[in-house]
DRENNULO-95361 format. One record per residue (C-alpha): residue number from 1; residue in one letter; x, y, z. Coordinates in steps of 0.5 Angstrom, whole numbers. Example, Ala and Ser with C-alpha at 12.3 -4.5 7.8 and 13.67 -1.06 7.14 Angstrom:
# DRENNULO-95361
ATOM | 1 | a | 25 | -9 | 16
ATOM | 2 | s | 27 | -2 | 14
END
This chain:
# DRENNULO-95361
ATOM | 1 | x | 0 | 0 | 0
ATOM | 2 | x | 2 | 7 | -1
ATOM | 3 | x | 3 | 9 | 7
ATOM | 4 | x | 6 | 16 | 6
ATOM | 5 | x | 5 | 21 | 0
ATOM | 6 | x | 9 | 28 | 0
ATOM | 7 | x | 9 | 34 | -5
ATOM | 8 | x | 14 | 40 | -4
ATOM | 9 | x | 13 | 46 | -9
ATOM | 10 | x | 8 | 43 | -13
ATOM | 11 | x | 3 | 47 | -17
ATOM | 12 | x | -1 | 51 | -11
ATOM | 13 | x | 2 | 46 | -6
ATOM | 14 | x | 8 | 49 | -2
ATOM | 15 | x | 9 | 43 | 3
ATOM | 16 | x | 4 | 37 | 4
ATOM | 17 | x | 5 | 30 | 7
ATOM | 18 | x | 0 | 25 | 8
ATOM | 19 | x | -1 | 19 | 12
ATOM | 20 | x | -6 | 14 | 8
ATOM | 21 | x | -9 | 8 | 11
ATOM | 22 | x | -11 | 1 | 9
ATOM | 23 | x | -18 | 1 | 6
ATOM | 24 | x | -22 | 7 | 3
ATOM | 25 | x | -19 | 13 | 3
ATOM | 26 | x | -23 | 19 | 1
ATOM | 27 | x | -22 | 26 | -1
ATOM | 28 | x | -27 | 32 | -1
ATOM | 29 | x | -27 | 39 | -2
ATOM | 30 | x | -30 | 45 | -6
ATOM | 31 | x | -29 | 46 | -13
ATOM | 32 | x | -22 | 49 | -15
ATOM | 33 | x | -19 | 47 | -8
ATOM | 34 | x | -14 | 43 | -11
ATOM | 35 | x | -17 | 36 | -11
ATOM | 36 | x | -14 | 35 | -19
ATOM | 37 | x | -8 | 38 | -17
ATOM | 38 | x | -7 | 32 | -12
ATOM | 39 | x | -9 | 27 | -17
ATOM | 40 | x | -5 | 30 | -22
ATOM | 41 | x | 1 | 29 | -17
ATOM | 42 | x | 0 | 22 | -16
ATOM | 43 | x | 0 | 21 | -23
ATOM | 44 | x | 6 | 25 | -24
ATOM | 45 | x | 9 | 21 | -19
ATOM | 46 | x | 7 | 14 | -23
ATOM | 47 | x | 11 | 17 | -29
ATOM | 48 | x | 5 | 20 | -33
ATOM | 49 | x | 8 | 26 | -36
ATOM | 50 | x | 2 | 30 | -38
ATOM | 51 | x | -1 | 30 | -31
ATOM | 52 | x | 5 | 34 | -28
ATOM | 53 | x | 3 | 41 | -26
ATOM | 54 | x | 8 | 47 | -25
ATOM | 55 | x | 13 | 48 | -19
ATOM | 56 | x | 10 | 53 | -14
ATOM | 57 | x | 17 | 57 | -14
ATOM | 58 | x | 20 | 56 | -21
ATOM | 59 | x | 27 | 58 | -18
ATOM | 60 | x | 26 | 51 | -14
ATOM | 61 | x | 25 | 44 | -16
ATOM | 62 | x | 18 | 40 | -15
ATOM | 63 | x | 19 | 34 | -11
ATOM | 64 | x | 14 | 28 | -10
ATOM | 65 | x | 15 | 22 | -6
ATOM | 66 | x | 11 | 16 | -4
ATOM | 67 | x | 13 | 11 | 1
ATOM | 68 | x | 10 | 4 | -1
ATOM | 69 | x | 10 | -1 | 4
ATOM | 70 | x | 9 | -9 | 5
ATOM | 71 | x | 9 | -10 | -3
ATOM | 72 | x | 9 | -17 | -3
ATOM | 73 | x | 7 | -19 | -10
ATOM | 74 | x | 12 | -24 | -13
ATOM | 75 | x | 11 | -20 | -20
ATOM | 76 | x | 14 | -14 | -17
ATOM | 77 | x | 19 | -17 | -13
ATOM | 78 | x | 22 | -21 | -19
ATOM | 79 | x | 22 | -14 | -23
ATOM | 80 | x | 26 | -10 | -18
ATOM | 81 | x | 31 | -16 | -18
ATOM | 82 | x | 32 | -16 | -25
ATOM | 83 | x | 33 | -9 | -25
ATOM | 84 | x | 38 | -9 | -19
ATOM | 85 | x | 33 | -5 | -15
ATOM | 86 | x | 34 | -7 | -8
ATOM | 87 | x | 28 | -7 | -3
ATOM | 88 | x | 28 | -9 | 5
ATOM | 89 | x | 25 | -16 | 7
ATOM | 90 | x | 18 | -13 | 9
ATOM | 91 | x | 17 | -10 | 1
ATOM | 92 | x | 18 | -3 | 3
ATOM | 93 | x | 21 | 3 | -1
ATOM | 94 | x | 21 | 10 | -3
ATOM | 95 | x | 19 | 12 | -10
ATOM | 96 | x | 21 | 20 | -11
ATOM | 97 | x | 21 | 24 | -17
ATOM | 98 | x | 24 | 31 | -18
ATOM | 99 | x | 22 | 36 | -23
ATOM | 100 | x | 28 | 41 | -25
ATOM | 101 | x | 26 | 49 | -26
ATOM | 102 | x | 29 | 47 | -33
ATOM | 103 | x | 23 | 42 | -35
ATOM | 104 | x | 27 | 36 | -34
ATOM | 105 | x | 25 | 31 | -29
ATOM | 106 | x | 29 | 25 | -26
ATOM | 107 | x | 26 | 19 | -21
ATOM | 108 | x | 29 | 15 | -16
ATOM | 109 | x | 28 | 8 | -12
ATOM | 110 | x | 31 | 9 | -5
ATOM | 111 | x | 36 | 14 | -8
ATOM | 112 | x | 38 | 9 | -14
ATOM | 113 | x | 36 | 13 | -20
ATOM | 114 | x | 31 | 9 | -25
ATOM | 115 | x | 30 | 11 | -32
ATOM | 116 | x | 23 | 13 | -35
ATOM | 117 | x | 22 | 6 | -38
ATOM | 118 | x | 23 | 3 | -31
ATOM | 119 | x | 18 | 8 | -28
ATOM | 120 | x | 13 | 6 | -33
ATOM | 121 | x | 13 | -1 | -32
ATOM | 122 | x | 14 | -1 | -24
ATOM | 123 | x | 8 | 4 | -24
ATOM | 124 | x | 3 | -1 | -27
ATOM | 125 | x | 5 | -6 | -22
ATOM | 126 | x | 4 | -1 | -16
ATOM | 127 | x | -3 | 3 | -18
ATOM | 128 | x | -9 | 3 | -22
ATOM | 129 | x | -11 | 11 | -24
ATOM | 130 | x | -18 | 11 | -26
ATOM | 131 | x | -21 | 18 | -28
ATOM | 132 | x | -19 | 24 | -33
ATOM | 133 | x | -11 | 21 | -33
ATOM | 134 | x | -8 | 17 | -38
ATOM | 135 | x | -5 | 13 | -33
ATOM | 136 | x | -10 | 8 | -33
ATOM | 137 | x | -9 | 0 | -35
ATOM | 138 | x | -16 | -1 | -37
ATOM | 139 | x | -15 | 4 | -43
ATOM | 140 | x | -9 | 0 | -45
ATOM | 141 | x | -11 | -6 | -49
ATOM | 142 | x | -5 | -10 | -47
ATOM | 143 | x | -7 | -11 | -40
ATOM | 144 | x | -14 | -13 | -42
ATOM | 145 | x | -11 | -20 | -43
ATOM | 146 | x | -8 | -20 | -36
ATOM | 147 | x | -15 | -18 | -33
ATOM | 148 | x | -19 | -24 | -37
ATOM | 149 | x | -13 | -29 | -35
ATOM | 150 | x | -14 | -27 | -28
ATOM | 151 | x | -22 | -28 | -28
ATOM | 152 | x | -21 | -35 | -31
ATOM | 153 | x | -16 | -37 | -26
ATOM | 154 | x | -11 | -38 | -32
ATOM | 155 | x | -5 | -35 | -29
ATOM | 156 | x | -1 | -42 | -28
ATOM | 157 | x | -3 | -44 | -35
ATOM | 158 | x | -1 | -37 | -38
ATOM | 159 | x | 6 | -38 | -34
ATOM | 160 | x | 7 | -45 | -38
ATOM | 161 | x | 5 | -42 | -44
ATOM | 162 | x | 10 | -36 | -43
ATOM | 163 | x | 16 | -41 | -41
ATOM | 164 | x | 14 | -46 | -47
ATOM | 165 | x | 15 | -39 | -52
ATOM | 166 | x | 22 | -38 | -48
ATOM | 167 | x | 24 | -45 | -50
ATOM | 168 | x | 22 | -44 | -57
ATOM | 169 | x | 26 | -38 | -58
ATOM | 170 | x | 32 | -40 | -54
ATOM | 171 | x | 32 | -47 | -59
ATOM | 172 | x | 30 | -43 | -65
ATOM | 173 | x | 36 | -38 | -63
ATOM | 174 | x | 41 | -44 | -63
ATOM | 175 | x | 38 | -48 | -69
ATOM | 176 | x | 39 | -41 | -73
ATOM | 177 | x | 46 | -40 | -70
ATOM | 178 | x | 48 | -47 | -72
ATOM | 179 | x | 45 | -46 | -79
ATOM | 180 | x | 49 | -40 | -80
ATOM | 181 | x | 56 | -43 | -78
ATOM | 182 | x | 55 | -48 | -83
ATOM | 183 | x | 58 | -44 | -88
ATOM | 184 | x | 63 | -41 | -84
ATOM | 185 | x | 66 | -47 | -81
ATOM | 186 | x | 66 | -50 | -89
ATOM | 187 | x | 70 | -44 | -91
ATOM | 188 | x | 75 | -44 | -85
ATOM | 189 | x | 76 | -52 | -86
ATOM | 190 | x | 82 | -52 | -90
ATOM | 191 | x | 85 | -46 | -87
ATOM | 192 | x | 84 | -49 | -80
ATOM | 193 | x | 86 | -56 | -82
ATOM | 194 | x | 93 | -53 | -85
ATOM | 195 | x | 94 | -49 | -79
ATOM | 196 | x | 92 | -56 | -74
ATOM | 197 | x | 97 | -60 | -79
ATOM | 198 | x | 103 | -55 | -78
ATOM | 199 | x | 102 | -55 | -70
ATOM | 200 | x | 101 | -62 | -70
ATOM | 201 | x | 107 | -64 | -74
ATOM | 202 | x | 111 | -60 | -69
ATOM | 203 | x | 107 | -64 | -63
ATOM | 204 | x | 109 | -59 | -57
ATOM | 205 | x | 107 | -62 | -51
ATOM | 206 | x | 105 | -58 | -44
ATOM | 207 | x | 111 | -56 | -40
ATOM | 208 | x | 116 | -59 | -46
ATOM | 209 | x | 119 | -52 | -48
ATOM | 210 | x | 121 | -50 | -41
ATOM | 211 | x | 124 | -57 | -40
ATOM | 212 | x | 128 | -56 | -47
ATOM | 213 | x | 131 | -49 | -45
ATOM | 214 | x | 134 | -53 | -39
ATOM | 215 | x | 137 | -58 | -43
ATOM | 216 | x | 140 | -53 | -48
ATOM | 217 | x | 143 | -49 | -42
ATOM | 218 | x | 146 | -56 | -39
ATOM | 219 | x | 149 | -59 | -46
ATOM | 220 | x | 151 | -52 | -48
ATOM | 221 | x | 155 | -51 | -42
ATOM | 222 | x | 158 | -58 | -41
ATOM | 223 | x | 166 | -56 | -42
ATOM | 224 | x | 165 | -50 | -38
ATOM | 225 | x | 162 | -54 | -32
ATOM | 226 | x | 167 | -59 | -33
ATOM | 227 | x | 172 | -54 | -32
ATOM | 228 | x | 169 | -51 | -26
ATOM | 229 | x | 167 | -57 | -22
ATOM | 230 | x | 175 | -60 | -23
ATOM | 231 | x | 177 | -53 | -21
ATOM | 232 | x | 173 | -54 | -15
ATOM | 233 | x | 175 | -61 | -13
ATOM | 234 | x | 182 | -58 | -14
ATOM | 235 | x | 182 | -53 | -9
ATOM | 236 | x | 178 | -57 | -4
ATOM | 237 | x | 182 | -63 | -4
ATOM | 238 | x | 188 | -64 | -9
ATOM | 239 | x | 192 | -58 | -10
ATOM | 240 | x | 198 | -56 | -6
ATOM | 241 | x | 195 | -52 | 0
ATOM | 242 | x | 188 | -54 | -1
ATOM | 243 | x | 182 | -53 | 4
ATOM | 244 | x | 183 | -60 | 6
ATOM | 245 | x | 190 | -60 | 7
ATOM | 246 | x | 190 | -54 | 11
ATOM | 247 | x | 184 | -56 | 15
ATOM | 248 | x | 188 | -62 | 17
ATOM | 249 | x | 193 | -58 | 20
ATOM | 250 | x | 189 | -54 | 24
ATOM | 251 | x | 185 | -60 | 26
ATOM | 252 | x | 192 | -63 | 29
ATOM | 253 | x | 193 | -57 | 32
ATOM | 254 | x | 186 | -57 | 35
ATOM | 255 | x | 187 | -64 | 38
ATOM | 256 | x | 194 | -62 | 41
ATOM | 257 | x | 190 | -56 | 44
ATOM | 258 | x | 184 | -59 | 47
ATOM | 259 | x | 189 | -64 | 50
ATOM | 260 | x | 191 | -58 | 54
ATOM | 261 | x | 184 | -55 | 55
ATOM | 262 | x | 179 | -60 | 55
ATOM | 263 | x | 174 | -54 | 54
ATOM | 264 | x | 175 | -54 | 47
ATOM | 265 | x | 173 | -61 | 46
ATOM | 266 | x | 166 | -59 | 43
ATOM | 267 | x | 170 | -55 | 38
ATOM | 268 | x | 175 | -61 | 36
ATOM | 269 | x | 169 | -65 | 34
ATOM | 270 | x | 166 | -60 | 30
ATOM | 271 | x | 172 | -59 | 26
ATOM | 272 | x | 173 | -67 | 25
ATOM | 273 | x | 165 | -66 | 22
ATOM | 274 | x | 167 | -61 | 18
ATOM | 275 | x | 173 | -65 | 15
ATOM | 276 | x | 168 | -71 | 14
ATOM | 277 | x | 163 | -66 | 10
ATOM | 278 | x | 169 | -63 | 6
ATOM | 279 | x | 171 | -69 | 4
ATOM | 280 | x | 164 | -71 | 2
ATOM | 281 | x | 163 | -65 | -2
ATOM | 282 | x | 170 | -66 | -6
ATOM | 283 | x | 167 | -73 | -8
ATOM | 284 | x | 161 | -70 | -10
ATOM | 285 | x | 164 | -65 | -15
ATOM | 286 | x | 168 | -71 | -18
ATOM | 287 | x | 162 | -75 | -19
ATOM | 288 | x | 158 | -69 | -22
ATOM | 289 | x | 164 | -68 | -27
ATOM | 290 | x | 164 | -75 | -29
ATOM | 291 | x | 157 | -75 | -31
ATOM | 292 | x | 157 | -69 | -35
ATOM | 293 | x | 156 | -71 | -42
ATOM | 294 | x | 159 | -68 | -49
ATOM | 295 | x | 153 | -69 | -54
ATOM | 296 | x | 153 | -64 | -60
ATOM | 297 | x | 148 | -68 | -63
ATOM | 298 | x | 143 | -68 | -58
ATOM | 299 | x | 144 | -60 | -57
ATOM | 300 | x | 143 | -59 | -64
ATOM | 301 | x | 136 | -63 | -64
ATOM | 302 | x | 134 | -59 | -58
ATOM | 303 | x | 136 | -52 | -61
ATOM | 304 | x | 132 | -54 | -67
ATOM | 305 | x | 126 | -56 | -63
ATOM | 306 | x | 126 | -50 | -60
ATOM | 307 | x | 127 | -46 | -66
ATOM | 308 | x | 120 | -50 | -69
ATOM | 309 | x | 117 | -48 | -62
ATOM | 310 | x | 119 | -40 | -64
ATOM | 311 | x | 116 | -41 | -71
ATOM | 312 | x | 109 | -43 | -68
ATOM | 313 | x | 109 | -38 | -63
ATOM | 314 | x | 110 | -33 | -69
ATOM | 315 | x | 104 | -35 | -72
ATOM | 316 | x | 99 | -38 | -67
ATOM | 317 | x | 101 | -34 | -60
ATOM | 318 | x | 106 | -31 | -56
ATOM | 319 | x | 107 | -37 | -51
ATOM | 320 | x | 107 | -44 | -52
ATOM | 321 | x | 101 | -44 | -48
ATOM | 322 | x | 97 | -40 | -53
ATOM | 323 | x | 99 | -44 | -58
ATOM | 324 | x | 97 | -50 | -55
ATOM | 325 | x | 90 | -46 | -54
ATOM | 326 | x | 90 | -45 | -61
ATOM | 327 | x | 91 | -52 | -63
ATOM | 328 | x | 85 | -54 | -58
ATOM | 329 | x | 81 | -49 | -61
ATOM | 330 | x | 82 | -52 | -68
ATOM | 331 | x | 81 | -59 | -66
ATOM | 332 | x | 74 | -56 | -63
ATOM | 333 | x | 72 | -53 | -70
ATOM | 334 | x | 74 | -59 | -74
ATOM | 335 | x | 70 | -63 | -69
ATOM | 336 | x | 64 | -59 | -70
ATOM | 337 | x | 64 | -59 | -77
ATOM | 338 | x | 65 | -67 | -77
ATOM | 339 | x | 59 | -67 | -72
ATOM | 340 | x | 55 | -61 | -76
ATOM | 341 | x | 49 | -65 | -79
ATOM | 342 | x | 48 | -69 | -72
ATOM | 343 | x | 48 | -63 | -68
ATOM | 344 | x | 43 | -59 | -73
ATOM | 345 | x | 39 | -65 | -73
ATOM | 346 | x | 38 | -66 | -66
ATOM | 347 | x | 37 | -58 | -65
ATOM | 348 | x | 31 | -59 | -71
ATOM | 349 | x | 28 | -64 | -67
ATOM | 350 | x | 28 | -60 | -60
ATOM | 351 | x | 25 | -54 | -64
ATOM | 352 | x | 20 | -58 | -67
ATOM | 353 | x | 18 | -61 | -60
ATOM | 354 | x | 18 | -54 | -57
ATOM | 355 | x | 14 | -51 | -62
ATOM | 356 | x | 9 | -57 | -61
ATOM | 357 | x | 9 | -56 | -54
ATOM | 358 | x | 8 | -49 | -54
ATOM | 359 | x | 2 | -50 | -60
ATOM | 360 | x | -1 | -55 | -55
ATOM | 361 | x | -1 | -50 | -49
ATOM | 362 | x | -3 | -44 | -53
ATOM | 363 | x | -9 | -47 | -56
ATOM | 364 | x | -11 | -50 | -50
ATOM | 365 | x | -11 | -43 | -47
ATOM | 366 | x | -14 | -40 | -52
ATOM | 367 | x | -20 | -44 | -51
ATOM | 368 | x | -21 | -43 | -44
ATOM | 369 | x | -20 | -36 | -45
ATOM | 370 | x | -26 | -36 | -50
ATOM | 371 | x | -30 | -39 | -45
ATOM | 372 | x | -28 | -34 | -39
ATOM | 373 | x | -29 | -29 | -44
ATOM | 374 | x | -36 | -31 | -45
ATOM | 375 | x | -37 | -31 | -37
ATOM | 376 | x | -34 | -25 | -36
ATOM | 377 | x | -39 | -21 | -41
ATOM | 378 | x | -45 | -24 | -37
ATOM | 379 | x | -42 | -22 | -31
ATOM | 380 | x | -40 | -15 | -32
ATOM | 381 | x | -46 | -12 | -34
ATOM | 382 | x | -50 | -14 | -28
ATOM | 383 | x | -45 | -11 | -23
ATOM | 384 | x | -45 | -4 | -28
ATOM | 385 | x | -53 | -4 | -27
ATOM | 386 | x | -51 | -4 | -19
ATOM | 387 | x | -47 | 2 | -21
ATOM | 388 | x | -52 | 6 | -25
ATOM | 389 | x | -50 | 4 | -32
ATOM | 390 | x | -56 | -1 | -33
ATOM | 391 | x | -57 | -3 | -40
ATOM | 392 | x | -49 | -3 | -42
ATOM | 393 | x | -46 | -8 | -46
ATOM | 394 | x | -40 | -11 | -45
ATOM | 395 | x | -36 | -15 | -50
ATOM | 396 | x | -29 | -19 | -49
ATOM | 397 | x | -26 | -20 | -56
ATOM | 398 | x | -21 | -26 | -56
ATOM | 399 | x | -18 | -26 | -63
ATOM | 400 | x | -12 | -28 | -67
ATOM | 401 | x | -8 | -24 | -72
ATOM | 402 | x | -5 | -27 | -78
ATOM | 403 | x | 2 | -28 | -79
ATOM | 404 | x | 5 | -32 | -85
ATOM | 405 | x | 12 | -33 | -81
ATOM | 406 | x | 9 | -37 | -75
ATOM | 407 | x | 9 | -44 | -74
ATOM | 408 | x | 2 | -45 | -70
ATOM | 409 | x | -4 | -46 | -75
ATOM | 410 | x | -12 | -45 | -73
ATOM | 411 | x | -16 | -48 | -78
ATOM | 412 | x | -11 | -48 | -83
ATOM | 413 | x | -9 | -41 | -82
ATOM | 414 | x | -2 | -39 | -79
ATOM | 415 | x | -3 | -34 | -73
ATOM | 416 | x | 2 | -30 | -69
ATOM | 417 | x | 5 | -32 | -63
ATOM | 418 | x | 8 | -29 | -57
ATOM | 419 | x | 10 | -30 | -50
ATOM | 420 | x | 2 | -29 | -48
ATOM | 421 | x | 0 | -34 | -53
ATOM | 422 | x | -4 | -33 | -59
ATOM | 423 | x | -9 | -29 | -57
ATOM | 424 | x | -11 | -21 | -57
ATOM | 425 | x | -16 | -19 | -52
ATOM | 426 | x | -19 | -13 | -52
ATOM | 427 | x | -25 | -10 | -48
ATOM | 428 | x | -31 | -7 | -52
ATOM | 429 | x | -37 | -3 | -48
ATOM | 430 | x | -43 | 1 | -50
ATOM | 431 | x | -46 | 5 | -45
ATOM | 432 | x | -52 | 7 | -48
ATOM | 433 | x | -57 | 3 | -51
ATOM | 434 | x | -58 | 3 | -58
ATOM | 435 | x | -50 | 4 | -60
ATOM | 436 | x | -46 | -2 | -62
ATOM | 437 | x | -40 | -4 | -57
ATOM | 438 | x | -33 | 0 | -58
ATOM | 439 | x | -26 | 0 | -55
ATOM | 440 | x | -26 | 3 | -48
ATOM | 441 | x | -22 | 9 | -50
ATOM | 442 | x | -26 | 11 | -56
ATOM | 443 | x | -33 | 11 | -52
ATOM | 444 | x | -33 | 11 | -45
ATOM | 445 | x | -32 | 18 | -40
ATOM | 446 | x | -28 | 18 | -34
ATOM | 447 | x | -33 | 17 | -30
ATOM | 448 | x | -36 | 11 | -34
ATOM | 449 | x | -28 | 8 | -34
ATOM | 450 | x | -28 | 9 | -27
ATOM | 451 | x | -34 | 5 | -26
ATOM | 452 | x | -32 | 0 | -31
ATOM | 453 | x | -26 | -1 | -27
ATOM | 454 | x | -29 | -2 | -20
ATOM | 455 | x | -34 | -7 | -23
ATOM | 456 | x | -28 | -11 | -26
ATOM | 457 | x | -24 | -10 | -20
ATOM | 458 | x | -30 | -12 | -15
ATOM | 459 | x | -30 | -19 | -19
ATOM | 460 | x | -23 | -20 | -19
ATOM | 461 | x | -21 | -17 | -12
ATOM | 462 | x | -18 | -23 | -9
ATOM | 463 | x | -14 | -25 | -16
ATOM | 464 | x | -11 | -18 | -17
ATOM | 465 | x | -4 | -16 | -15
ATOM | 466 | x | -4 | -9 | -16
ATOM | 467 | x | -4 | -6 | -9
ATOM | 468 | x | -7 | 1 | -10
ATOM | 469 | x | -13 | 4 | -14
ATOM | 470 | x | -14 | 11 | -15
ATOM | 471 | x | -21 | 13 | -17
ATOM | 472 | x | -22 | 20 | -20
ATOM | 473 | x | -29 | 22 | -22
ATOM | 474 | x | -32 | 16 | -21
ATOM | 475 | x | -38 | 19 | -18
ATOM | 476 | x | -39 | 23 | -25
ATOM | 477 | x | -47 | 23 | -27
ATOM | 478 | x | -49 | 19 | -21
ATOM | 479 | x | -53 | 20 | -14
ATOM | 480 | x | -58 | 17 | -9
ATOM | 481 | x | -58 | 10 | -9
ATOM | 482 | x | -53 | 9 | -15
ATOM | 483 | x | -48 | 13 | -11
ATOM | 484 | x | -49 | 9 | -5
ATOM | 485 | x | -48 | 2 | -9
ATOM | 486 | x | -42 | 5 | -11
ATOM | 487 | x | -40 | 7 | -4
ATOM | 488 | x | -41 | 0 | -2
ATOM | 489 | x | -37 | -3 | -8
ATOM | 490 | x | -31 | 1 | -6
ATOM | 491 | x | -32 | -1 | 1
ATOM | 492 | x | -32 | -9 | -1
ATOM | 493 | x | -26 | -8 | -6
ATOM | 494 | x | -22 | -4 | 0
ATOM | 495 | x | -22 | -10 | 4
ATOM | 496 | x | -17 | -13 | -1
ATOM | 497 | x | -14 | -6 | -4
ATOM | 498 | x | -12 | 0 | -2
ATOM | 499 | x | -17 | 5 | -5
ATOM | 500 | x | -16 | 13 | -6
ATOM | 501 | x | -22 | 16 | -8
ATOM | 502 | x | -24 | 23 | -10
ATOM | 503 | x | -31 | 25 | -9
ATOM | 504 | x | -36 | 30 | -9
ATOM | 505 | x | -42 | 25 | -6
ATOM | 506 | x | -44 | 24 | 1
ATOM | 507 | x | -46 | 17 | 0
ATOM | 508 | x | -39 | 15 | -2
ATOM | 509 | x | -35 | 20 | 2
ATOM | 510 | x | -38 | 17 | 8
ATOM | 511 | x | -36 | 10 | 6
ATOM | 512 | x | -29 | 12 | 7
ATOM | 513 | x | -24 | 9 | 13
ATOM | 514 | x | -20 | 15 | 13
ATOM | 515 | x | -23 | 22 | 10
ATOM | 516 | x | -18 | 28 | 8
ATOM | 517 | x | -21 | 35 | 7
ATOM | 518 | x | -17 | 39 | 1
ATOM | 519 | x | -18 | 46 | 2
ATOM | 520 | x | -15 | 53 | -1
ATOM | 521 | x | -12 | 58 | 3
ATOM | 522 | x | -9 | 65 | 2
ATOM | 523 | x | -2 | 65 | 5
ATOM | 524 | x | 2 | 72 | 4
ATOM | 525 | x | -2 | 74 | -1
ATOM | 526 | x | -2 | 67 | -5
ATOM | 527 | x | -7 | 62 | -6
ATOM | 528 | x | -4 | 55 | -3
ATOM | 529 | x | -7 | 48 | -3
ATOM | 530 | x | -7 | 44 | 4
ATOM | 531 | x | -10 | 37 | 6
ATOM | 532 | x | -11 | 35 | 12
ATOM | 533 | x | -14 | 28 | 15
ATOM | 534 | x | -21 | 30 | 19
ATOM | 535 | x | -22 | 27 | 26
ATOM | 536 | x | -28 | 23 | 27
ATOM | 537 | x | -32 | 29 | 30
ATOM | 538 | x | -31 | 33 | 24
ATOM | 539 | x | -33 | 28 | 19
ATOM | 540 | x | -41 | 30 | 20
ATOM | 541 | x | -40 | 37 | 18
ATOM | 542 | x | -36 | 35 | 12
ATOM | 543 | x | -41 | 30 | 10
ATOM | 544 | x | -47 | 35 | 11
ATOM | 545 | x | -43 | 40 | 7
ATOM | 546 | x | -43 | 35 | 1
ATOM | 547 | x | -51 | 35 | 2
ATOM | 548 | x | -52 | 42 | 2
ATOM | 549 | x | -47 | 47 | 1
ATOM | 550 | x | -45 | 52 | 6
ATOM | 551 | x | -51 | 53 | 10
ATOM | 552 | x | -52 | 47 | 15
ATOM | 553 | x | -57 | 45 | 20
ATOM | 554 | x | -58 | 40 | 25
ATOM | 555 | x | -62 | 36 | 20
ATOM | 556 | x | -57 | 36 | 15
ATOM | 557 | x | -52 | 34 | 21
ATOM | 558 | x | -57 | 28 | 23
ATOM | 559 | x | -57 | 26 | 16
ATOM | 560 | x | -49 | 26 | 15
ATOM | 561 | x | -49 | 22 | 22
ATOM | 562 | x | -54 | 17 | 19
ATOM | 563 | x | -50 | 16 | 13
ATOM | 564 | x | -43 | 15 | 17
ATOM | 565 | x | -47 | 10 | 21
ATOM | 566 | x | -50 | 6 | 15
ATOM | 567 | x | -43 | 6 | 13
ATOM | 568 | x | -40 | 3 | 19
ATOM | 569 | x | -36 | 9 | 21
ATOM | 570 | x | -35 | 12 | 28
ATOM | 571 | x | -37 | 19 | 29
END
């Protein structure tokens, strides 16, 4: 529901902050007080461009804010997730629109900017606005199908049709992609085969280049390694004045010294261990020297293979890892071509199966829609008669549209397909006897549209997931018994929806759970619109003014109290 609604610097409003309640919220006020400004502001918040009124102070921006709470609709939550718009677990978020002095506007959800397209789509899930404004779903034929599905309880089957259509599209895309790749694969086959054979003729292995480079270093430095290892052995063990001979002399002196001073015994043992270690090191270098191999032939082989690797890298990648990746890609491309017919055949079978499944579901859905349309046509006029539109004709046209490029046929004729099925649904109305039904947007007035929507919403009350309904001019052209019927319908509908209603009729105003009064005052020489919530004790007088105008008698107040009591409202 819309918990709070705020206007700043908007038209005749300096600052208004409203706390709305669940159920039926009614707004009354004298003609010209600014009720249309309030509805226009709500429409503007919901993205309707034509509804915007000028800023009160043209040097400052106008700001509209609505705090929506407990928005639990799965459709709404999914939309917010898809557009990376985070709301809390309770389903609360702040919608804000700002209108700049230069005429530009911007919208936000919880301070995150959103595009006008996102705002438009979001608004359709938040509120239905019915009256003189364009932001009303009943005038948009694309929404009629959703109303019909809700009435017929067809949402699950409709979701299955949408899923089947998505499957058709995805399979069709894969199939088309493979068909387009055939020519590409064949054109590249010879070139790819040449490249693959060139790489395979060398047949590099993972890690081989590093191993060969190490081997090249060792083979190329064999003579120098022999020289160095022989020199080390000589210095450590064999040469005159070698480390071994000097250490041996030092050890003899240390043995004599430790015999005199026993505290040096530990050092003597360390020196003997060093002598042993030195001997082992010298022997190890001797063995190392004996295993060094002169192999010019193997060195040439290694260098030639590295040269082949460098040639591959110049053509297929800067590193051998990239060359190996290129080989894998070439192998995969050639394998794709080899298995092309098999894969295309399998995709064609999948596509045929997906199309058949979609066709079966969409035809079943279309049949059930035809049945639901007949029932809805019979149901709506009875409700409209209660709302002062006796004799109105209501028709639901469920049609298909031809399309030569499609795969679903009805009576041998191909019809257009979409995620919503094969049907085009539109509501038609004749509000006056003797006139043929025509599209709602062509023949119905604002008040009639509001009552038609009230009738539909009443019928669909438990299935409709749009939380907020805004009615303006719903009382146009009605009074007395019909007005009371409209009030009762609004009260019943308010059990499952939050309703905001602008009214001039006491029968409807008395049905509200919350009553707001719109007033125009003069502040510092400027007209200013204000809105306040009436206390229970103030409501009889406000209802009485709707009955008779300025001069109110006790009889009028008593009548107002009776209306409130009949509507179940406290006084």
